[in-house]
Residue, then its C-alpha position, 0 to 999 in steps of 0.5 A: m500500500d502507498s501512503i503519504q508522508w508528512q513532516i510536522p510541524p507544521m500541523p495539518q489544518l482542517v479547512t472544511a468537512g461534510h457528509g452526504t449521499w450521492r444519488p445514482g447519476m451524480q458525478h464529481f466535477r473536475r477540480s484542482f486546488d492546493l488542498y488535500d481532498i480526502v474521501f471516505v465511502k461508507s456505502g455504495c461506490l464513487y468513481m474518482a480519477e486523479d491526473g488520469i489515474e482511475y480509482t473505484i472507491g467502494p464501501n469502507h474505502l478512502l482516497v486521498l486526493e493530493p494538492g495541485k493534481a486535477h481530480e474528477g469523477w470518471r463515471p457517475c454513481e450507479v447506486p446511492t453512495e454515502l460518503y464523508w469528506f474533508h479538506l485540509k491544508h498542509d504547508s510542507e512538501h509530501r512524498v508517497v512511500a510504501a507502507d512496508d518501507i516506513p521505519w515504524s520503530l524509528v526513535l525520534r529525538t525529544g526536545t530539551d530546555k535548550d531547544l527553541q524550535p520543535g523537532v521535525q517528526p514524520v507522520y503518515i496517512p494512507k493514499f487509497g484502500a479498504f479498511r476496518m472503519d469503525e473508529a473512522w466513522a465515529a471520528l468523522e461523524l463527530l467532526v462533521r457535527l461539530h463543524d456544521r454547528l461550530t461555536v467557540d466552545g466547540v473549536w477545540r473539540m473539533q480540532a481534537a476530532f480532526v487529529q484523532l481521525l488523522s491518528v486513525m488513518q495512520q493506524f490504517v497504514r500501520g496495520s497494512a504494513a507487512e512484517t518483514r524479516s528485517s523489521r522483526l529482527a530490528a524489533d527483537v534486537s531492540a527488545y534484547l538491548r533494552r533487557t541487557a542495556c545495563e550489561p557490557f555491550e558486545i556486538e558479538a553477543l548479538e551475533r550469538e543471540f540472533h545468528f546474523h552477521p553484525d553488519y546485517i543486524a546494524r543495517c536492520m536497526r538503522r533502517h527501522t530505528g534510525m540507530s545502530p545497536v551501540e547508539y540504541v544502547r546509549h539511548v536506552r541508558i541515558d533515558r533510564a539515567r534521566r528517570l533516576l536523576e528525576h526520581s532517585p535523589e539519594l543516588s549520586v551522579r556516579q551511582v546513576a552512571e553505574a546503575v545504567g551500565i556506564a562505569d566511567a562517570n566522565y564518559f557518562g557526563r559527556l554522553f548525557r550532555k550530548e543527549a539531553g543538552m545539559s550536564p546530569a547535575a544541571y538536569r537534576r537541578l532543573h527537574a528538582g525545581y531549583a533551576 
């Protein structure tokens, strides 16, 4: 399945939404604009073309029509067709990727108090397909109802329904992705490294445990988590160190380093500063409310 990848921020913006039933003989007019036009068919069948590519949108199907591409009905509805639709604007470029190529285990960078801008994060929605739509219908019905009777009190509820719908759409993509050997291996290695993160790291141990060459394991990890095995271990250790610094004031910084498997306190300090943007002591003071 193809999916559309966005980067956020900026967040997608809802422009309008609607619901209706098209009678037999109705056909979408030709149109091209700088918005995404997303159509969900609940019953019946809608026939849409985008830049000459024809789609048959049957029950429990959706289609995302992309900005700047001409779309139109390529044949009229033959039966009553109930559908929902909404238009959204997103001001960053998008690309079409295969769901199987999405690195779902990618570890994303978290912000620190030194950051002045939010980090860039990938999100996905399906391009076209049939799905189990129970959650989507509920979110669409709420979205349209709030949109049609919009009040100041309902603005945040409408935006929350919109974001929930986008989240459901990403789950469509996630559910359609085939589990490959490389993704299974990356998931298994990640779980193993989390269990053993406090022990001395040896790449040979991964080869003995999983019976693959270390280079192949590293390639799978990079593809699906964005990190090599050693980088992943460092990430897990520093994440655990953060929690100890926040919740275990009785431990010194050296003891925290040893607790997460790093014997050299100076090395731990350099790693922590690189990951968190500050020293362990400064991080502890900040989260204790003293800085």
